[in-house]
Z-matrix of the N, CA and C atoms (Angstrom, degrees):
N
C 1 1.442
C 2 1.481 1 109.62
N 3 1.296 2 118.41 1 132.77
C 4 1.496 3 122.25 2 -174.18
C 5 1.500 4 108.18 3 -110.36
N 6 1.306 5 118.30 4 140.88
C 7 1.400 6 124.84 5 -179.71
C 8 1.531 7 109.34 6 -127.97
N 9 1.350 8 118.11 7 149.41
C 10 1.444 9 118.18 8 -165.39
C 11 1.620 10 115.05 9 -94.71
N 12 1.331 11 113.67 10 152.02
C 13 1.459 12 124.37 11 159.28
C 14 1.444 13 110.26 12 -130.60
N 15 1.271 14 119.93 13 147.11
C 16 1.528 15 120.73 14 -176.74
C 17 1.508 16 111.65 15 -60.98
N 18 1.272 17 114.21 16 124.76
C 19 1.461 18 123.22 17 174.07
C 20 1.574 19 109.11 18 -108.71
N 21 1.258 20 114.83 19 -57.83
C 22 1.510 21 121.22 20 -179.50
C 23 1.520 22 108.60 21 -130.44
N 24 1.273 23 115.48 22 124.11
C 25 1.475 24 120.16 23 176.48
C 26 1.458 25 111.25 24 -144.49
N 27 1.364 26 114.06 25 -177.06
C 28 1.495 27 116.43 26 -171.19
C 29 1.534 28 109.57 27 -86.17
N 30 1.349 29 116.70 28 3.76
C 31 1.532 30 119.69 29 171.50
C 32 1.477 31 104.95 30 -133.15
N 33 1.335 32 115.26 31 154.96
C 34 1.483 33 119.39 32 -177.95
C 35 1.513 34 109.26 33 -133.61
N 36 1.374 35 117.37 34 162.14
C 37 1.399 36 123.20 35 -171.23
C 38 1.543 37 107.24 36 -137.62
N 39 1.337 38 117.22 37 143.63
C 40 1.453 39 119.14 38 177.52
C 41 1.471 40 113.18 39 -73.66
N 42 1.341 41 118.46 40 162.57
C 43 1.472 42 126.28 41 173.14
C 44 1.538 43 108.46 42 -79.48
N 45 1.297 44 120.99 43 147.97
C 46 1.444 45 126.05 44 -7.97
C 47 1.516 46 111.76 45 -64.34
N 48 1.297 47 119.79 46 146.80
C 49 1.467 48 122.89 47 -174.51
C 50 1.522 49 109.49 48 -68.03
N 51 1.343 50 112.28 49 121.02
C 52 1.513 51 116.17 50 175.28
C 53 1.560 52 103.32 51 -143.83
N 54 1.313 53 114.02 52 104.55
C 55 1.490 54 118.24 53 -175.58
C 56 1.512 55 110.27 54 -77.65
N 57 1.393 56 118.90 55 116.98
C 58 1.482 57 117.55 56 -177.29
C 59 1.384 58 120.87 57 -64.11
N 60 1.399 59 117.27 58 -4.10
C 61 1.412 60 120.44 59 177.60
C 62 1.512 61 112.55 60 -109.67
N 63 1.372 62 117.20 61 7.46
C 64 1.473 63 118.39 62 169.14
C 65 1.515 64 101.13 63 -133.85
N 66 1.359 65 113.06 64 88.50
C 67 1.442 66 119.82 65 -167.01
C 68 1.531 67 108.65 66 -127.11
N 69 1.370 68 115.34 67 169.06
C 70 1.441 69 122.56 68 171.66
C 71 1.471 70 106.61 69 -87.48
N 72 1.360 71 114.55 70 128.69
C 73 1.482 72 116.08 71 -172.87
C 74 1.515 73 110.42 72 -130.57
N 75 1.378 74 117.69 73 138.89
C 76 1.386 75 122.25 74 179.81
C 77 1.583 76 109.69 75 -88.89
N 78 1.214 77 116.21 76 -5.63
C 79 1.480 78 120.19 77 -177.26
C 80 1.560 79 111.46 78 -91.09
N 81 1.324 80 116.23 79 120.77
C 82 1.502 81 118.64 80 176.55
C 83 1.504 82 105.92 81 -88.14
N 84 1.365 83 113.99 82 136.82
C 85 1.444 84 122.65 83 177.72
C 86 1.541 85 105.19 84 -72.27
N 87 1.397 86 113.78 85 136.11
C 88 1.434 87 122.12 86 -167.75
C 89 1.494 88 116.54 87 -68.43
N 90 1.400 89 117.34 88 -28.68
C 91 1.423 90 121.60 89 -174.23
C 92 1.543 91 108.96 90 -154.98
N 93 1.392 92 115.14 91 174.29
C 94 1.399 93 119.48 92 179.99
C 95 1.522 94 112.94 93 -59.90
N 96 1.284 95 117.08 94 -40.68
C 97 1.517 96 125.59 95 179.35
C 98 1.526 97 105.18 96 -97.88
N 99 1.378 98 114.00 97 127.43
C 100 1.423 99 120.25 98 -178.52
C 101 1.493 100 109.17 99 -125.03
N 102 1.387 101 118.48 100 150.02
C 103 1.400 102 123.10 101 -177.26
C 104 1.627 103 106.22 102 -89.32
N 105 1.369 104 114.12 103 163.90
C 106 1.439 105 117.51 104 174.93
C 107 1.559 106 113.60 105 -54.94
N 108 1.334 107 114.65 106 -44.06
C 109 1.457 108 119.45 107 179.37
C 110 1.582 109 114.16 108 -61.73
N 111 1.286 110 114.08 109 -37.79
C 112 1.375 111 121.33 110 -179.50
C 113 1.612 112 113.53 111 -67.77
N 114 1.376 113 110.54 112 -41.40
C 115 1.454 114 116.01 113 177.89
C 116 1.485 115 109.21 114 -72.20
N 117 1.327 116 120.43 115 -41.45
C 118 1.450 117 124.10 116 -179.31
C 119 1.529 118 110.19 117 -57.37
N 120 1.328 119 115.16 118 -44.71
C 121 1.458 120 119.69 119 -179.63
C 122 1.553 121 109.73 120 -67.65
N 123 1.276 122 119.72 121 -40.78
C 124 1.456 123 123.16 122 177.71
C 125 1.503 124 114.46 123 -61.02
N 126 1.344 125 112.51 124 -39.99
C 127 1.508 126 118.95 125 -179.15
C 128 1.544 127 111.26 126 -70.04
N 129 1.310 128 117.59 127 -24.34
C 130 1.468 129 120.14 128 -178.61
C 131 1.470 130 112.93 129 -91.37
N 132 1.317 131 122.03 130 -2.51
C 133 1.495 132 124.64 131 -176.61
C 134 1.556 133 105.85 132 -67.90
N 135 1.343 134 115.36 133 147.60
C 136 1.451 135 122.89 134 177.62
C 137 1.559 136 109.38 135 -57.76
N 138 1.334 137 117.90 136 154.22
C 139 1.454 138 121.51 137 -179.79
C 140 1.528 139 111.47 138 -59.49
N 141 1.330 140 116.34 139 140.89
C 142 1.460 141 117.99 140 178.95
C 143 1.516 142 108.86 141 -151.19
N 144 1.326 143 116.35 142 -86.48
C 145 1.468 144 115.67 143 -173.17
C 146 1.522 145 118.18 144 -144.62
N 147 1.300 146 119.46 145 4.49
C 148 1.477 147 119.89 146 -175.61
C 149 1.544 148 109.02 147 -142.15
N 150 1.302 149 119.36 148 109.91
C 151 1.476 150 120.79 149 175.91
C 152 1.522 151 111.86 150 -73.05
N 153 1.327 152 114.49 151 131.15
C 154 1.493 153 121.91 152 174.89
C 155 1.515 154 110.96 153 -103.70
N 156 1.275 155 116.26 154 124.92
C 157 1.469 156 122.77 155 -177.98
C 158 1.489 157 111.27 156 -119.96
N 159 1.364 158 116.82 157 115.92
C 160 1.509 159 116.84 158 173.76
C 161 1.534 160 106.02 159 -77.32
N 162 1.356 161 112.47 160 140.08
C 163 1.450 162 121.19 161 -174.71
C 164 1.514 163 109.95 162 -127.79
N 165 1.356 164 116.69 163 109.87
C 166 1.539 165 120.07 164 177.50
C 167 1.451 166 110.17 165 -75.75
N 168 1.313 167 119.48 166 127.66
C 169 1.428 168 126.53 167 170.87
C 170 1.505 169 113.34 168 -114.59
N 171 1.353 170 111.77 169 28.73
C 172 1.495 171 117.29 170 -177.91
C 173 1.523 172 113.60 171 -56.91
N 174 1.296 173 115.47 172 127.55
C 175 1.509 174 119.03 173 -179.18
C 176 1.577 175 105.16 174 -156.58
N 177 1.369 176 110.46 175 151.28
C 178 1.465 177 118.52 176 179.67
C 179 1.481 178 110.46 177 -130.74
N 180 1.344 179 115.33 178 155.49
C 181 1.476 180 120.70 179 179.50
C 182 1.527 181 108.01 180 -67.91
N 183 1.341 182 114.73 181 159.01
C 184 1.444 183 123.39 182 -173.70
C 185 1.571 184 109.51 183 -60.06
N 186 1.293 185 118.99 184 -28.69
C 187 1.462 186 121.89 185 -178.63
C 188 1.496 187 115.08 186 -86.00
N 189 1.366 188 113.95 187 5.75
C 190 1.483 189 119.75 188 176.59
C 191 1.488 190 108.31 189 -104.24
N 192 1.272 191 118.54 190 128.34
C 193 1.540 192 121.48 191 -177.90
C 194 1.488 193 113.00 192 -67.40
N 195 1.253 194 121.59 193 -12.93
C 196 1.473 195 121.92 194 -178.16
C 197 1.556 196 109.16 195 -81.60
N 198 1.302 197 115.44 196 148.39
C 199 1.451 198 123.21 197 177.58
C 200 1.539 199 109.70 198 -118.07
N 201 1.367 200 112.86 199 132.96
C 202 1.443 201 120.21 200 -176.57
C 203 1.559 202 114.82 201 -50.15
N 204 1.289 203 116.31 202 -51.10
C 205 1.438 204 119.59 203 -178.62
C 206 1.494 205 115.32 204 -63.18
N 207 1.356 206 110.19 205 -43.06
C 208 1.558 207 116.54 206 179.14
C 209 1.502 208 109.36 207 -59.61
N 210 1.348 209 116.58 208 -43.57
C 211 1.427 210 119.81 209 -177.19
C 212 1.572 211 112.48 210 -69.48
N 213 1.325 212 110.46 211 -33.94
C 214 1.537 213 117.41 212 177.36
C 215 1.584 214 109.02 213 -60.93
N 216 1.334 215 113.84 214 -38.09
C 217 1.480 216 118.44 215 -177.64
C 218 1.569 217 109.98 216 -69.05
N 219 1.392 218 114.29 217 -26.86
C 220 1.454 219 118.85 218 -174.45
C 221 1.608 220 108.87 219 -80.19
N 222 1.352 221 114.89 220 -34.49
C 223 1.432 222 116.30 221 -173.49
C 224 1.579 223 107.85 222 -160.33
N 225 1.328 224 112.97 223 124.31
C 226 1.571 225 117.54 224 -179.78
C 227 1.534 226 106.62 225 -155.43
N 228 1.316 227 112.93 226 164.66
C 229 1.376 228 120.48 227 169.95
C 230 1.539 229 109.94 228 -70.14
N 231 1.347 230 118.71 229 131.27
C 232 1.501 231 119.42 230 -175.28
C 233 1.533 232 110.26 231 -49.08
N 234 1.328 233 113.51 232 133.54
C 235 1.423 234 116.30 233 174.09
C 236 1.529 235 115.93 234 84.47
N 237 1.323 236 114.11 235 2.09
C 238 1.497 237 118.82 236 -173.45
C 239 1.537 238 109.74 237 -78.46
N 240 1.403 239 115.64 238 139.04
C 241 1.366 240 119.83 239 171.65
C 242 1.537 241 109.39 240 -86.00
N 243 1.369 242 116.70 241 169.45
C 244 1.492 243 118.04 242 176.52
C 245 1.580 244 108.35 243 -119.96
N 246 1.345 245 113.91 244 124.84
C 247 1.461 246 120.01 245 -178.07
C 248 1.573 247 103.51 246 -99.77
N 249 1.292 248 115.22 247 115.33
C 250 1.406 249 122.00 248 -174.03
C 251 1.591 250 109.60 249 -91.02
N 252 1.319 251 118.35 250 99.77
C 253 1.419 252 125.72 251 -179.92
C 254 1.479 253 113.26 252 -59.54
N 255 1.349 254 115.67 253 -34.74
C 256 1.502 255 116.76 254 -179.14
C 257 1.549 256 112.51 255 -76.06
N 258 1.294 257 118.07 256 -20.94
C 259 1.411 258 120.74 257 -178.20
C 260 1.568 259 115.59 258 -98.28
N 261 1.361 260 113.38 259 -35.49
C 262 1.458 261 121.31 260 -177.08
C 263 1.545 262 107.60 261 -88.39
N 264 1.323 263 116.48 262 80.69
C 265 1.513 264 120.48 263 -176.60
C 266 1.507 265 108.97 264 -149.48
N 267 1.374 266 109.20 265 175.88
C 268 1.484 267 113.69 266 177.71
C 269 1.505 268 114.87 267 -85.51
N 270 1.364 269 115.28 268 -169.72
C 271 1.504 270 120.00 269 -176.70
C 272 1.536 271 113.36 270 -84.62
N 273 1.332 272 117.28 271 2.89
C 274 1.451 273 119.48 272 -178.62
C 275 1.498 274 112.78 273 -64.23
N 276 1.349 275 119.33 274 147.23
C 277 1.365 276 120.49 275 175.25
C 278 1.551 277 117.80 276 -68.32
N 279 1.368 278 110.98 277 -12.59
C 280 1.476 279 120.21 278 179.85
C 281 1.557 280 110.30 279 -88.93
N 282 1.297 281 115.87 280 144.02
C 283 1.489 282 120.84 281 -178.41
C 284 1.480 283 113.47 282 -65.74
N 285 1.349 284 113.79 283 144.95
C 286 1.462 285 124.90 284 167.93
C 287 1.566 286 113.80 285 59.69
N 288 1.317 287 115.49 286 32.35
C 289 1.476 288 117.43 287 171.94
C 290 1.563 289 106.82 288 -76.70
N 291 1.351 290 114.39 289 154.94
C 292 1.471 291 118.02 290 -176.00
C 293 1.529 292 109.52 291 -63.62
N 294 1.311 293 117.01 292 142.36
C 295 1.454 294 122.53 293 -179.10
C 296 1.513 295 104.74 294 -78.01
N 297 1.354 296 115.18 295 165.23
C 298 1.498 297 120.17 296 168.83
C 299 1.447 298 111.45 297 -72.57
N 300 1.342 299 120.96 298 162.92
C 301 1.486 300 121.63 299 -179.63
C 302 1.497 301 113.35 300 -56.74
N 303 1.302 302 120.01 301 -34.76
C 304 1.422 303 121.92 302 179.89
C 305 1.557 304 115.15 303 -64.70
N 306 1.350 305 111.66 304 -43.09
C 307 1.478 306 118.43 305 175.87
C 308 1.467 307 114.06 306 -64.27
N 309 1.412 308 114.81 307 -42.32
C 310 1.430 309 118.06 308 176.60
C 311 1.485 310 115.66 309 -63.43
N 312 1.384 311 118.04 310 -43.00
C 313 1.449 312 123.25 311 179.67
C 314 1.550 313 109.78 312 -65.44
N 315 1.321 314 119.78 313 -37.76
C 316 1.424 315 123.29 314 -178.99
C 317 1.575 316 107.31 315 -67.87
N 318 1.320 317 118.26 316 -41.95
C 319 1.483 318 120.61 317 178.86
C 320 1.500 319 111.40 318 -62.27
N 321 1.371 320 118.33 319 -48.46
C 322 1.415 321 120.09 320 179.08
C 323 1.505 322 114.99 321 -60.79
N 324 1.365 323 114.27 322 -38.66
C 325 1.430 324 121.39 323 178.52
C 326 1.585 325 111.65 324 -63.82
N 327 1.374 326 113.60 325 -41.12
C 328 1.470 327 116.58 326 178.64
C 329 1.552 328 112.47 327 -71.44
N 330 1.321 329 114.01 328 -24.56
C 331 1.436 330 118.26 329 176.50
C 332 1.569 331 114.71 330 -77.69
N 333 1.401 332 112.60 331 -8.41
C 334 1.423 333 117.75 332 -178.07
C 335 1.574 334 112.91 333 77.41
N 336 1.294 335 115.49 334 23.69
C 337 1.481 336 119.92 335 178.08
C 338 1.500 337 113.13 336 -100.19
N 339 1.305 338 117.40 337 130.57
C 340 1.446 339 120.57 338 177.71
C 341 1.548 340 111.48 339 -102.06
N 342 1.290 341 115.04 340 162.41
C 343 1.462 342 119.71 341 -174.55
C 344 1.533 343 112.06 342 -58.14
N 345 1.366 344 116.52 343 -35.33
C 346 1.389 345 119.72 344 -174.62
C 347 1.567 346 114.64 345 -88.77
N 348 1.343 347 116.87 346 -1.19
C 349 1.448 348 121.13 347 -178.90
C 350 1.578 349 110.50 348 -70.27
N 351 1.284 350 113.81 349 152.09
C 352 1.473 351 117.44 350 170.57
C 353 1.444 352 109.33 351 -95.65
N 354 1.364 353 117.95 352 125.74
C 355 1.426 354 124.84 353 -174.61
C 356 1.561 355 108.87 354 -110.77
N 357 1.310 356 117.07 355 128.52
C 358 1.480 357 121.00 356 175.21
C 359 1.559 358 103.68 357 -115.31
N 360 1.346 359 113.28 358 114.80
C 361 1.489 360 120.06 359 -179.08
C 362 1.516 361 107.38 360 -93.04
N 363 1.317 362 113.65 361 138.70
C 364 1.421 363 120.98 362 179.42
C 365 1.537 364 112.92 363 -138.83
N 366 1.285 365 115.46 364 175.41
C 367 1.497 366 118.07 365 -168.24
C 368 1.488 367 111.16 366 -130.01
N 369 1.284 368 118.07 367 -159.73
C 370 1.433 369 125.79 368 -175.25
C 371 1.502 370 112.36 369 -66.17
N 372 1.402 371 119.39 370 144.60
C 373 1.382 372 121.51 371 170.91
C 374 1.495 373 113.62 372 -77.67
N 375 1.383 374 116.42 373 -7.49
C 376 1.516 375 121.54 374 -179.96
C 377 1.490 376 107.63 375 -92.36
N 378 1.315 377 119.87 376 -31.28
C 379 1.503 378 120.29 377 -169.99
C 380 1.574 379 113.06 378 -108.14
N 381 1.307 380 110.31 379 -35.46
C 382 1.525 381 114.60 380 -175.92
C 383 1.516 382 113.27 381 106.14
N 384 1.354 383 113.68 382 -82.42
C 385 1.427 384 119.24 383 176.02
C 386 1.615 385 108.91 384 -135.15
N 387 1.301 386 113.13 385 127.34
C 388 1.456 387 118.96 386 -176.23
C 389 1.514 388 112.85 387 -147.79
N 390 1.377 389 116.76 388 -71.83
C 391 1.470 390 118.73 389 179.51
C 392 1.494 391 113.65 390 -99.20
N 393 1.314 392 118.51 391 -16.60
C 394 1.450 393 119.24 392 -178.08
C 395 1.492 394 117.87 393 -55.82
N 396 1.310 395 121.57 394 -36.80
C 397 1.462 396 121.93 395 171.55
C 398 1.514 397 113.21 396 -58.27
N 399 1.315 398 117.53 397 -33.81
C 400 1.472 399 120.56 398 177.42
C 401 1.498 400 113.47 399 -64.51
N 402 1.351 401 115.05 400 -39.64
C 403 1.429 402 118.80 401 178.97
C 404 1.590 403 110.82 402 -76.00
N 405 1.280 404 116.50 403 -35.96
C 406 1.448 405 119.76 404 178.72
C 407 1.503 406 106.81 405 -61.81
N 408 1.343 407 118.87 406 -45.12
C 409 1.436 408 126.15 407 -178.46
C 410 1.523 409 108.70 408 -56.93
N 411 1.355 410 113.88 409 -51.20
C 412 1.527 411 119.51 410 179.23
C 413 1.447 412 113.16 411 -54.85
N 414 1.312 413 120.31 412 -40.57
C 415 1.461 414 121.55 413 177.23
C 416 1.470 415 110.94 414 -64.78
N 417 1.339 416 118.42 415 -41.97
C 418 1.476 417 123.39 416 175.53
C 419 1.519 418 111.93 417 -60.59
N 420 1.332 419 114.72 418 -43.10
C 421 1.475 420 118.01 419 -179.66
C 422 1.600 421 112.07 420 -59.19
N 423 1.277 422 114.61 421 -36.54
C 424 1.489 423 120.30 422 -179.68
C 425 1.519 424 110.42 423 -89.42
N 426 1.333 425 121.14 424 11.28
C 427 1.421 426 122.32 425 168.71
C 428 1.551 427 116.22 426 86.80
N 429 1.362 428 114.74 427 12.61
C 430 1.476 429 116.58 428 174.45
C 431 1.516 430 107.82 429 -75.52
N 432 1.339 431 116.55 430 112.71
C 433 1.533 432 120.54 431 -171.57
C 434 1.468 433 111.86 432 -75.43
N 435 1.284 434 121.95 433 -40.85
C 436 1.528 435 121.54 434 -169.16
C 437 1.491 436 106.33 435 -95.93
N 438 1.293 437 115.97 436 84.56
C 439 1.506 438 124.61 437 -179.28
C 440 1.515 439 107.67 438 -127.06
N 441 1.349 440 114.75 439 136.00
C 442 1.524 441 121.46 440 -179.54
C 443 1.526 442 103.62 441 -138.47
N 444 1.395 443 109.03 442 163.81
C 445 1.451 444 116.89 443 177.06
C 446 1.529 445 109.78 444 -127.12
N 447 1.286 446 115.65 445 125.67
C 448 1.503 447 120.40 446 -178.56
C 449 1.547 448 110.81 447 -78.87
N 450 1.352 449 115.20 448 129.10
C 451 1.436 450 122.57 449 177.10
C 452 1.520 451 108.46 450 -115.88
N 453 1.309 452 119.44 451 85.48
C 454 1.457 453 129.82 452 -5.48
C 455 1.533 454 107.85 453 -150.03
N 456 1.324 455 114.27 454 178.86
C 457 1.539 456 118.18 455 -178.67
C 458 1.518 457 110.58 456 -71.63
N 459 1.315 458 119.50 457 -27.03
C 460 1.460 459 121.51 458 178.15
C 461 1.582 460 108.20 459 -65.06
N 462 1.324 461 115.42 460 -40.61
C 463 1.469 462 116.05 461 176.94
C 464 1.538 463 114.16 462 -72.48
N 465 1.388 464 113.19 463 -35.94
C 466 1.424 465 119.56 464 176.15
C 467 1.536 466 110.26 465 -53.81
N 468 1.377 467 116.87 466 -48.60
C 469 1.473 468 120.62 467 179.64
C 470 1.523 469 110.26 468 -66.93
N 471 1.308 470 116.76 469 -40.40
C 472 1.454 471 117.77 470 -175.11
C 473 1.529 472 111.69 471 -69.30
N 474 1.345 473 115.43 472 -27.43
C 475 1.490 474 117.30 473 179.95
C 476 1.592 475 110.76 474 -86.23
N 477 1.248 476 118.25 475 5.07
C 478 1.386 477 124.55 476 173.57
C 479 1.529 478 114.10 477 73.92
N 480 1.319 479 115.96 478 26.52
C 481 1.475 480 121.03 479 177.53
C 482 1.565 481 109.63 480 -75.03
N 483 1.284 482 120.57 481 157.26
C 484 1.481 483 122.20 482 -171.26
C 485 1.517 484 115.01 483 -58.13
N 486 1.263 485 113.54 484 137.43
C 487 1.562 486 119.77 485 173.70
C 488 1.537 487 108.40 486 -138.12
N 489 1.324 488 116.59 487 161.86
C 490 1.436 489 120.65 488 171.72
C 491 1.500 490 111.95 489 -136.79
N 492 1.311 491 116.89 490 172.46
C 493 1.443 492 120.86 491 172.79
C 494 1.484 493 106.88 492 -146.53
N 495 1.329 494 115.12 493 175.00
C 496 1.458 495 122.26 494 179.73
C 497 1.476 496 117.66 495 121.78
N 498 1.303 497 114.35 496 170.65
C 499 1.512 498 118.75 497 179.73
C 500 1.563 499 110.37 498 -68.19
N 501 1.379 500 110.62 499 153.36
C 502 1.463 501 118.66 500 -179.28
C 503 1.507 502 109.10 501 -126.05
N 504 1.297 503 120.13 502 164.20
C 505 1.452 504 125.53 503 173.26
C 506 1.479 505 110.00 504 -134.96
N 507 1.294 506 115.39 505 -164.25
C 508 1.466 507 120.26 506 -176.71
C 509 1.563 508 116.52 507 -66.31
N 510 1.291 509 116.98 508 135.50
C 511 1.489 510 117.90 509 172.19
C 512 1.509 511 110.52 510 -80.20
N 513 1.304 512 113.66 511 159.31
C 514 1.474 513 119.49 512 175.10
C 515 1.505 514 109.25 513 -63.09
N 516 1.220 515 122.48 514 119.88
C 517 1.485 516 126.47 515 -170.89
C 518 1.468 517 109.97 516 -66.22
N 519 1.368 518 118.64 517 137.28
C 520 1.391 519 125.97 518 174.80
C 521 1.519 520 109.38 519 -103.13
N 522 1.383 521 112.42 520 169.02
C 523 1.450 522 115.59 521 176.39
C 524 1.548 523 109.30 522 -109.14
N 525 1.317 524 114.74 523 89.58
C 526 1.424 525 119.86 524 -178.25
C 527 1.504 526 110.46 525 -89.07
N 528 1.385 527 117.77 526 123.46
C 529 1.423 528 120.58 527 -175.46
C 530 1.494 529 112.77 528 -68.11
N 531 1.370 530 117.97 529 159.88
C 532 1.453 531 122.80 530 174.72
C 533 1.503 532 112.12 531 -62.76
N 534 1.311 533 119.61 532 117.43
C 535 1.486 534 120.85 533 -178.83
C 536 1.469 535 110.73 534 -83.80
N 537 1.336 536 114.79 535 170.76
C 538 1.459 537 121.99 536 172.74
C 539 1.475 538 106.85 537 -118.16
N 540 1.409 539 114.86 538 128.97
C 541 1.440 540 120.53 539 177.21
C 542 1.472 541 115.30 540 -69.66
N 543 1.320 542 119.19 541 129.13
C 544 1.466 543 122.23 542 178.17
C 545 1.526 544 109.76 543 -80.50
N 546 1.303 545 114.14 544 91.45
C 547 1.526 546 116.85 545 -175.83
C 548 1.541 547 113.75 546 -68.53
N 549 1.324 548 115.05 547 -10.28
C 550 1.513 549 116.80 548 -179.22
C 551 1.466 550 111.01 549 -70.06
N 552 1.373 551 122.49 550 -15.31
C 553 1.468 552 122.66 551 -178.55
C 554 1.541 553 110.49 552 -115.20
N 555 1.288 554 117.01 553 15.91
C 556 1.495 555 122.16 554 -179.25
C 557 1.527 556 109.48 555 -130.12
N 558 1.352 557 115.14 556 136.50
C 559 1.429 558 119.78 557 179.71
C 560 1.572 559 105.80 558 -121.04
N 561 1.345 560 115.85 559 143.65
C 562 1.536 561 116.45 560 170.88
C 563 1.485 562 111.11 561 -90.28
N 564 1.301 563 116.13 562 -178.59
C 565 1.463 564 123.86 563 -172.91
C 566 1.552 565 109.78 564 -63.39
N 567 1.317 566 114.98 565 -42.36
C 568 1.512 567 120.65 566 177.92
C 569 1.435 568 112.58 567 -56.48
N 570 1.375 569 117.38 568 -47.25
C 571 1.409 570 121.39 569 -179.49
C 572 1.467 571 114.32 570 -66.93
N 573 1.350 572 112.52 571 -38.68
C 574 1.501 573 118.35 572 178.81
C 575 1.549 574 110.88 573 -63.93
N 576 1.327 575 117.20 574 -39.09
C 577 1.426 576 119.91 575 178.79
C 578 1.580 577 111.70 576 -64.98
N 579 1.296 578 112.26 577 -37.90
C 580 1.443 579 117.24 578 175.95
C 581 1.495 580 113.98 579 -61.46
N 582 1.350 581 114.60 580 -43.45
C 583 1.479 582 118.66 581 178.35
C 584 1.505 583 112.01 582 -64.36
N 585 1.329 584 116.45 583 -38.58
C 586 1.471 585 120.89 584 178.17
C 587 1.531 586 111.63 585 -59.78
N 588 1.368 587 113.02 586 -43.66
C 589 1.465 588 118.35 587 -176.15
C 590 1.572 589 109.58 588 -71.27
N 591 1.356 590 116.75 589 -34.94
C 592 1.424 591 120.42 590 -175.60
C 593 1.592 592 111.84 591 -84.49
N 594 1.292 593 113.50 592 -9.80
C 595 1.505 594 115.78 593 -176.19
C 596 1.513 595 111.01 594 63.81
N 597 1.308 596 120.92 595 -132.01
C 598 1.457 597 126.01 596 -176.13
C 599 1.498 598 110.53 597 -103.85
N 600 1.372 599 118.53 598 13.19
C 601 1.459 600 118.98 599 -176.74
C 602 1.507 601 113.03 600 -64.90
N 603 1.345 602 118.45 601 -18.76
C 604 1.477 603 118.93 602 174.81
C 605 1.498 604 112.92 603 -104.16
N 606 1.311 605 117.62 604 21.27
C 607 1.456 606 124.05 605 177.35
C 608 1.550 607 113.00 606 68.99
N 609 1.300 608 112.79 607 30.67
C 610 1.489 609 120.06 608 -179.27
C 611 1.562 610 109.59 609 -111.98
N 612 1.312 611 113.57 610 128.27
C 613 1.495 612 116.93 611 174.11
C 614 1.511 613 108.79 612 -115.25
N 615 1.297 614 115.50 613 135.57
C 616 1.427 615 123.86 614 -179.76
C 617 1.492 616 109.95 615 -102.58
N 618 1.378 617 115.20 616 125.88
C 619 1.456 618 122.99 617 -175.50
C 620 1.510 619 109.90 618 -113.53
N 621 1.261 620 119.41 619 123.71
C 622 1.483 621 125.49 620 176.09
C 623 1.549 622 106.46 621 -91.91
N 624 1.354 623 115.73 622 115.52
C 625 1.432 624 120.07 623 -177.41
C 626 1.570 625 115.95 624 -88.03
N 627 1.371 626 114.42 625 1.56
C 628 1.444 627 117.74 626 -179.62
C 629 1.534 628 112.26 627 -71.66
N 630 1.350 629 118.82 628 163.51
C 631 1.419 630 119.37 629 173.41
C 632 1.565 631 113.44 630 -57.22
N 633 1.244 632 117.55 631 157.69
C 634 1.508 633 122.49 632 -170.72
C 635 1.559 634 107.98 633 -62.26
N 636 1.290 635 118.53 634 -41.58
C 637 1.489 636 118.52 635 -178.37
C 638 1.535 637 114.26 636 -60.81
N 639 1.348 638 116.65 637 -37.42
C 640 1.495 639 121.28 638 175.57
C 641 1.479 640 109.92 639 -70.15
N 642 1.347 641 113.79 640 -43.38
C 643 1.456 642 116.36 641 178.96
C 644 1.494 643 115.70 642 -56.82
N 645 1.355 644 113.71 643 -37.27
C 646 1.503 645 119.73 644 178.66
C 647 1.518 646 111.38 645 -84.30
N 648 1.301 647 121.40 646 -9.33
C 649 1.425 648 124.12 647 177.70
C 650 1.518 649 114.70 648 80.72
N 651 1.368 650 116.32 649 21.69
C 652 1.431 651 120.73 650 -178.39
C 653 1.517 652 112.22 651 -103.12
N 654 1.384 653 115.77 652 -23.03
C 655 1.468 654 117.21 653 176.50
C 656 1.505 655 109.06 654 -104.27
N 657 1.387 656 116.23 655 146.16
C 658 1.503 657 118.16 656 -177.71
C 659 1.499 658 113.02 657 -63.97
N 660 1.323 659 111.50 658 150.79
C 661 1.486 660 119.33 659 173.12
C 662 1.475 661 110.25 660 -78.05
N 663 1.353 662 119.86 661 141.38
C 664 1.492 663 123.09 662 -176.74
C 665 1.514 664 111.76 663 -71.19
N 666 1.341 665 117.32 664 -20.03
C 667 1.462 666 119.80 665 178.93
C 668 1.524 667 111.86 666 -106.45
N 669 1.333 668 117.47 667 130.02
C 670 1.503 669 121.05 668 178.22
C 671 1.528 670 112.90 669 -55.83
N 672 1.314 671 116.18 670 139.99
C 673 1.504 672 120.16 671 170.55
C 674 1.486 673 112.22 672 92.27
N 675 1.335 674 118.73 673 -1.56
C 676 1.527 675 116.69 674 177.16
C 677 1.536 676 108.00 675 -96.37
N 678 1.308 677 112.61 676 133.80
C 679 1.450 678 117.25 677 -178.80
C 680 1.498 679 111.31 678 -75.77
N 681 1.340 680 115.59 679 156.19
C 682 1.449 681 121.49 680 -177.35
C 683 1.528 682 111.51 681 -85.91
N 684 1.279 683 117.45 682 100.80
C 685 1.464 684 122.08 683 178.73
C 686 1.445 685 112.48 684 -174.92
N 687 1.306 686 116.07 685 175.05
C 688 1.471 687 122.42 686 176.67
C 689 1.548 688 109.07 687 -105.49
N 690 1.318 689 116.31 688 173.66
C 691 1.426 690 122.04 689 177.75
C 692 1.467 691 111.65 690 -62.14
N 693 1.312 692 117.46 691 131.65
C 694 1.449 693 119.42 692 -179.39
C 695 1.482 694 117.95 693 82.07
N 696 1.343 695 118.74 694 6.04
C 697 1.488 696 120.09 695 -178.29
C 698 1.505 697 106.29 696 -112.31
């Protein structure tokens, strides 16, 4: 599996290579959700003690002709890595299941991300927020403490903040330690079925995050073979 580092882009930097948007920053981001202005300010702080890495989680549904990685190459925050949701996953036949700890650690290492780095996950410039929360959650599930969500790249681009484009190559590999999955925030299919049958009698609420039309079963599913319904119907 290959992961990118900037090789050719619409902006260039002198040697020794020091990307101004992947810097050591003394400024702590104030909350889990950060604004474009807050991230831009943090990325421009002088080097100190905490590297901030923008992480693109751009992804589109199967019925959308756009591809996440192709769009990432067209427009991204300078220095951003690309987290491939379709590739960094478990062995399940179902899409986007959580990877095992070894797969996750390998992916983070190949992306040049260290355990102590601050990661700000962001999404498509066309949609705003879509798949980035899923990636941010995955990092949290595997114990990466410094994780934030940009609200959002669409605003970042609209506000004229710096972007870049172009081909990328391999990042300098990091040594990401083997994480431990936080099973307290994950349920398997057997437990999910149990909660559906019991309803809310155990104090569990089930939330369907799909658009309302798909939740009601009136809009088509983007993947072939899926029935039109919600959980428990």
